[in-house]
N, C-alpha and C positions, 0 to 999 in steps of 0.2 A: 457704795450705790456706781450706777453706772447710768450715766444716763447719757440721750442722742438727743444733739440737735443740728438743723441742716442747715447752714448760711451761703446765702442765692439769693443774687438783687441783679439788674441792669452795672450796677458801678457798683462793689467795695473798694474803701481805702484805709489800711490801718497803717499809722502813721508809721514811719521809722521812726530813729532819735536823730535831734540834728541839736548840730549845736548854735547856729545864727540861726535867726529872725528870718528868714527871706524862703525857698525852694522846700518843697513838705513832698520827702520821696518815699511812695507804698510799699511794706515789704509783700512779699510773693504770699505771703503765708499770715494770714491772722494774728497777730500778738497776742501774747498770755496779758498784758498792761489793758489792751482793747478787750477781750473779751470777759477780764473782769466787769470791766465798765458798761460791759451789755449786760452780763447778770444780774450784777446793784440795780441800774435801770429795772433789770424785770420785779425785782425784791422791795422797789425803792426806798433804798438805800445810798446817798452822795458820798457813805467813806468808803471806796470801792475795790483802794488801795486796801482795804483789810482784809478780802477777799483771794489774793494773791496765792498767798500760802495755805488757802481752805480747798484746794480744788487742785487734781489735775487734767493736765490736758493733751488730746492727743488729736491731729487734725490730718484727715485723710484728703488726699483731692481730687474728687472726682471731676474736674474740671475745671480749666484754668486759659490767658490770653495774654498775650505780652502786655504788659502800661504803656496807657496813653498819657496825657498828660489833662490838662484841668484849668483855668484862672481863676483861684480862688480869691472870694472881695471879702474881707473883713469889715463888718459892718459893724458899726459902734452898739450898748446892748442898751434896753431903754434907762431911763434913773431908776434906781436903785435896784438893778441886778445884775450884779461881778463889775459894777465898773471901776473898781482898784485892776485888777486883771486885768481888763483893758486897757487901762493907764500905762502897765506895764508893758505888755505888748506893744502898743503903740513905742513907747521909749524906749523898747530892746530893737525893733526895727528898726526906728531913725537914727538909733547908736553903729546898727551893723551896716546902714547904709553909706554914714557915711562913714564909718573903717576899710569898707571898701576902695569910694571912689576916693581910697586915702586922702582924706581928710580926717579932724579929732570931731568924737562928738561933744553936742552941745548940750549944755540943761537941760531934760526937761520942763516942760511948763505945761502943768494940767490943766484942759480947758474943761471947759463945762460942759455937760453933755445935753442935750435945748429937750423941749418932750418927743420930740419924735426920734428921738437918738442920735441923730447927726454932730459932730463938731465943727469950727473953723478950721479941724486940719485935715489935712487930705488921709484919707482911707487909702489902704494900700490892699496892694492885691498878687498876694506871690502865688506860683504856679506850684499843685497840686497833680501828683500822677495817679494813677487811678487801674482797679481792676474792673474789663469791662467780662463779665457774666459769665463767672466764675461761681465753682458749688465748689462749699467743703462743707465735711461730713464730721462733726467734732463727736468726740467723747471724754465726755466728762466725770473723773474719780471725785466721787463727793461724799464725806460727809452724811448720815442719816439723816439727823436733824436742816442739818444747810440744804442736804436733798428734796425735803418733805417744804422748805420753802419755795426753793429755783422752781417744783414740777408745778407747785400752784402761780408762782409767778410766770413763767412760761405758757400757762394756757389763763391768764389774768396779771397781763402786765404791768406794776404800775405805771411806769413810765415808758414811753416806742421803743423796743429797743430797734436799733441801730447798726448797723457798719463802718464804724469807723467812722462817720460824720451823719447827723442828722436828716439828712438829703438822702440819706440810702438806707430806708427801712428793709427788713429782710422777709425775702418772701416767699409764701406757705406752699410746701408745706415746715414747719420751722420747729416745732417738737416731737420729734420721732416716736419717743418715748424708750422708758426703763430698760435696763439689759438684765435679764433676769439668769440668764448660761454664767460658762464656769471659762468659754470662750474665750478672743478677740470677737469682738460684735463689730470691729474694722472691716476682717475680714470677710466675716458670716454675711454684711450686708450685702443687697447687690448692689452695681452702681446703674446709672441707666442709660442704653447704649447712646451714642452721640450720632448728631444727623446723618455723620456719615460711614459709621460701619453698621458690619455687614455684619448677623448673627449667624447665619451658616458657613461663613468662609471668612470669618475674617476670627484670628485665636483671643480669648481673653486678653485685655488688659489687665498690666499688672503697677497697682495705684499707689505713689509715693503716702507714706505716712508718717506725719514730725510729730516728735513728742516739742512738747514749747514749753522753755524755762526763761526762769526771767520776770523782770521790770520791763519797764518801759526804757531805762539806758542800756540792760543791760538783755537785749532780744537772743533767746541762745534755742536751736534747735537742735534732735540725731534724727537720722533718720533711718528709716524699715521698708519694704518693698512688702505689699500684699497685692493677693490674685482674687478679688470676689469675685461670686456670681454673677453673671448678668442678668438685668431683665428687659424688656422690649419698650415698656412704658411706666411714667410716674406710674399709673396705677397698677402696674403689678408689683415697685418697688412699695410703697403707700401696704398691700398687700400682706407681702413679706413682712413687714413692720407690722402692722395689725395682729395678725399670728405670733409670730416671736420675741416682741413687746409689750410691756406694759407702761399702759397710763391710766 
């Protein structure tokens, strides 16, 4: 079954693989592991890795911009919520800082997290890149049993679906519908004209479509181009979706 979702937000950040616990670079398109996490949030499962092999992901780039940099403050969790993971992250960060400055990493001493979520260790603040005001149309190829769960999850998500970070919720419209046709939905679904495009004089744009594979450590894509029809407004695009997609 073919499902179509729209990923748009003032900020998106799909983290690329990193070895050191320092700066976090964003990939220019959503990763399959990131989308697996989004789907897991919608249906309420914590084991998002189990979904990696259960769907095919194709991403159409309708709008994107150059990456920018943000300062991310790592805040300790409240007691009883993934404190072990916090201590592992803090120890890895301390070791990377020591090695980067030419020193030797020291044994990490776990500190007690108080009721406000703070510790007596200095909180670390890595830089994180993000993509501002991007819009991606995702085609998900899934089996019927998972598709039924996802459709219900898109309508009534168990957890809020976010675009790379919890601070980046998806904008409306998010779920566009299921594609019952035989052709390529990413070539058929109209894209919305940018504010600087003139429908009467500018030719249609060829949009990039990435087939995304792999997990967090092996993010891979293959590229093709499609030239879908144009919609002058968002309402016109949603009107096409209402007519040609099923919900």
